[in-house]
C-alpha positions as CSV (number, residue, x, y, z in Angstrom):
1,M,-0.1,-0.1,-0.1
2,S,1.5,3.3,-1.3
3,L,-0.8,6.2,0.3
4,I,-2.1,6.8,3.7
5,L,-5.4,7.8,3.6
6,R,-7.6,9.6,6.4
7,I,-11.3,10.5,5.8
8,V,-12.9,12.5,8.4
9,S,-16.7,14.1,8.6
10,P,-17.7,16.4,11.4
11,E,-18.9,13.4,13.4
12,K,-16.5,10.9,13.2
13,I,-13.2,9.4,11.3
14,V,-14.5,7.4,8.8
15,F,-11.3,5.8,7.5
16,S,-7.7,6.1,8.5
17,G,-5.2,3.4,6.6
18,N,-3.0,2.3,4.0
19,V,-4.5,2.3,0.2
20,D,-3.0,1.9,-3.2
21,S,-5.1,4.5,-4.9
22,V,-7.9,6.9,-4.1
23,I,-10.6,8.4,-6.6
24,V,-12.4,11.8,-5.5
25,P,-15.2,13.8,-7.2
26,G,-13.5,17.1,-7.8
27,T,-15.5,20.2,-8.6
28,S,-14.2,19.8,-12.4
29,G,-14.5,16.3,-12.3
30,A,-13.3,12.8,-10.9
31,F,-9.6,12.4,-10.5
32,Q,-7.2,9.8,-9.1
33,L,-4.4,10.2,-6.4
34,L,-1.7,7.6,-6.9
35,E,1.6,7.2,-5.0
36,N,3.8,10.0,-5.3
37,H,1.1,12.6,-6.4
38,A,2.3,16.2,-6.8
39,P,0.9,18.3,-3.5
40,L,-2.4,19.7,-4.2
41,I,-5.5,21.1,-2.3
42,S,-8.9,20.4,-3.8
43,S,-12.8,21.2,-3.4
44,L,-15.0,18.1,-3.7
45,D,-18.9,17.9,-5.2
46,A,-21.5,15.6,-4.2
47,G,-20.3,11.9,-5.5
48,T,-18.6,8.9,-4.7
49,V,-14.8,8.7,-3.3
50,S,-13.3,5.0,-4.1
51,Y,-10.5,3.9,-2.6
52,D,-8.4,0.5,-2.9
53,T,-7.4,-1.2,0.2
54,A,-5.8,-4.8,0.9
55,E,-9.5,-6.1,1.2
56,G,-10.5,-4.6,-1.8
57,R,-12.2,-1.6,-3.2
58,K,-14.4,0.4,-1.0
59,E,-16.9,3.4,-1.4
60,L,-18.3,6.4,0.6
61,K,-21.0,8.8,-1.0
62,I,-20.3,12.4,0.0
63,S,-22.0,15.7,-0.4
64,S,-19.2,17.9,-0.4
65,G,-15.8,18.2,1.1
66,F,-12.1,18.8,0.3
67,V,-9.1,16.9,-0.4
68,E,-5.2,17.6,0.7
69,V,-2.3,15.6,-0.8
70,Q,0.9,15.8,0.4
71,N,4.1,13.2,0.6
72,N,1.8,10.3,0.2
73,N,-0.7,11.3,2.6
74,V,-4.3,12.2,1.5
75,S,-6.6,14.0,3.8
76,L,-10.0,14.2,3.1
77,C,-12.9,16.4,5.3
78,V,-16.1,15.4,3.8
79,E,-19.7,15.9,4.5
80,L,-21.7,12.8,4.4
């Protein structure tokens, strides 16, 4: 697993762990995050966040949020 993903909502920590990739619903369209992705901060629209764990692909419906990527750490702050 090449990325450390942390998904938080105002109510709880939704997920924290290692993943291979993350697909997020950006405001200009969905995009994928892989190992060694360039640093970025982006807002998120309503849609589905998908991430690949050792147990398989997981999906999470969100209504909005933002993502920050830095040094193979991906942080999502989302509204469910």
